[in-house]
N, C-alpha and C positions, 0 to 999 in steps of 0.2 A: 601655536596651535591654531587653525582656522573654528569659525563659529559652526558649520556643520558638524563638525569633528566634534566641538563640543555638546552640540543639541544632542547626537549620538550616547553621548557619555550620561549627560543629564536625563537622557529617556530611561535608561538602566538605570540611574540613581533615583528617581522619584516613580516612573508607572509600570518597567519591567516586572512581570511576576518573577517573583525566587522561589523555587521549588525543590523540593526533595528531601526524604526521611533523616537525613545525616546531616551531620555538619559540614561534613566534605561536600557532599554533593550540592548543599546549599551554595556553599560558598562557589562552586564551579554555576553552578546555575547564573551565580550572580554577575560572576565577573568574564563568561565564556565572550558575551557580542561585545565586549569594551575593555581585554586584555591590552589590546594593541595599543588601544588609545589611553590607557590606565595613566602611564608616568605623564605625560606631558600635562593633563588637566590637575591632578594629583599632585603637581609639583607648586601651582598655585593656592593648595591649599594645606599641604603637609608640609606647614614651616617647622622650621629649626633642624631636621636632619644633617643636614651638609653642616651645619656650627658644631649639632652634638659630636657627631664623629669624625669631624677633621679637630676639634678639642681633646679629644683623649689622646693619651700616653699609651701607646702600644708596641712592646720590647719586639725586638727584630726575632723570629722567631717563634711566636705566639699563634696560638691556635686560636680561632674565633668561632661563636654561631649565632648566626644571624636568623631571629628564631620569626615566624611570621616573614619570611625575608622574600615573599611573592616573585617580583619579576627580577630580581637580584640590583634595584635601582644602586642599592645601600652599597654595593660592591664599586661604584662610581665615584661613590661620595669620600671613600676610606682612603686617604694618601698613603696611609700605611698597608695597603695590601700587598704590595709587593713584596714587603718582609715577611709575612706570615706565614708560619709552617703549613698551614691549613687555613681553608675559609668556609664554609659550610652552610650552605643556606637551607634552613626546614620552612617546610611549609604544605598547608594539606590541599591548595588549591591548583591542579594542575594544569587550567590553562594560564594561570600566571606563572607557574613554574617551567611550561614550554617557553615563556618571554625570556626567563631567565638563561636555561640554556642556550637560546640563541643569544643571549647578550656577552657569556661566557664562551662560545665560538667565537665571537665579532672581536673580542678583547685577547681571544687566545688565552686565557688565564690557567695556568696549570695545574695551582695551589686552590683552585675553588670545585667544590662538589654541590651537590644539591640532591635533596634527598626530601619525599614527598611522605610527610610524617605528621602528628599530632605533635603540639610543643608542650602539651600537657603531661606525655607521656615519655616523650624521646630522652632517648640515654645514649650520652654520647660516647663513642668506644673507649676514650680517657677524660681525664679532669683538663678543661678548657683555661682560657687566660680572660676569655672576654667572650662573654652574652648581651645581645643587643635585642630591643623591643624597637620596632618603629613604628608609632599607628599601627600596632598586631593586638597589642595587650587588648584592646577594646573589639577587636572581631573576635575572641577568645570567649567561647560563654563562660569556662573554670578559669579566668584569670588567675584565680588564687594557685590553683594548680599547675599553670605557667610558669608562675613565680619562681612558687617549690621546688619544679624541675629544671630551675635557673639557675639555683641555690646547688640543688646536686649535683648538676653538670660543672660547676666553676670549683675551680683548685681553691684552696685557703688564700686569700690574698687578691682572686680573681676580681675582674669588673665586671658589674651589670649599668647596661645606659638602657637608658629609656626615652624616647619621647612620645607624648599622646595627648589628647584628645581627655578632658574630665572637666568634672564641674564639681564645686567646693559642697563640705558640709553646711549645714545652715551656721553651725558655730565652730568653727575650722580649728583647729590648732592654732599656738602662738606663732607667729611669723608667717601663718600662711592667709592667701587672699580668699575675703567672703564673695562670692558671687551673689548680683541680685536673682529675685524672688524669681523674674520673668528667664533669667540664665537657667538657674537651677532645676526649675519645672517644664521650660518648654524646648530647651534645647536636645535633650534625653530622648524626648517622644518624638521629635522629628528624627535624629540621629537613628533611634532604635530601626524606624521604618525600612532602614538599608540592614539592619542586625551590627549598627555600631553601636555599641551601650556605653555610655559615658557614667563613670562612676566616680561616687563620691570617696572611695576606698581605696584608690589607686596610692597615694600618697602616704597615706598612713600604714598602709599593708609594708611596701617599699620600706619606709623608714624604721619599722618594726624587723624587717629581715633581714637589713643590709644596714652597712656604716655610711650614713652619706657623705659623700665626698663635694656633691653640688647639686642645687635644686633652685630652679628656678620657674615661676608661672608667668605665662605670657597668654596676649590676644592676637588670634588670625584672622586676616579676612576670611569672609565666606563668597567666592567665587559668585556673579549675577543675585547677592542677596546686600543690597546697601544698608547700612546703618547696624547690622548686626553682625559681632565677630564672636568668634568659637575660642573658651579658654584651650590653652594647652600648657604642659609642662617639659621640662627637661630634665632629668635625674641622673645620677651618677652616684652607683654606690660601689662599696667592699665587703666580700664576702670575710668578715673578722676572722683571724685565726685562732680565737677563742670560743667564739662561733663555733665555729668547724670543730675543733675538738669534742666542744660540749654536744654536738650533734644536735643543734637548734630544732624543737620540734616542730611538723608541719602546723598549719593551722586550716581549717574550713572558712574561714572568715574574721577579718578584725572584729576588735570590739567597737560597737558602733557608738557616735556620739553626736548624734542630732543629722 
């Protein structure tokens, strides 16, 4: 990607005003001017997507929901896509979904569809085998509801896979990384200017809702920002059959722990 195109994206990230009375309107305002260049720039910032999708074991004939899937770039990173019965990209942002439709037409995927909908309320026509969130939970104001909705859309034994930015709690649970004060305090403020909300509670809530299959915490370089990296995590969980039978209740927020 050329530096002038990078500057265009950076202008929208840092300086362009975001307008709109609803979340959908704000998303469209933010992405409309950068949608065509979105994937090339974000590929250097949004680490772990290809690795996460490539590591999943997805059976032939599975149904997949990519929540907040935007331009559909995750479709190209899923080596098992051709074997899926269906793959549905769900997003509220119309400019990004327009890019997704172009991508589908370019590849000729007949098993992929696009739905303009809210991840916190979208109900799949039938239970699915896999739900993914790729750097979209931090863009969803009520991300608790999005995770709850994913749980309800999954069949018992179905998989949830998430990769996203986060910051740690001041006193994280056993085995989890503790980030420094600067990262915990300043990085969320900086990211929030673009309505990207880094949370201390993603990992604890995901582990509360799903049986943990894989969890890794890492650091990603930030383009044009030397000496500072953004924490991100990869999570794979499973909807347990016991949980499903019991009808695990939703929660508006996990218990705070620092």
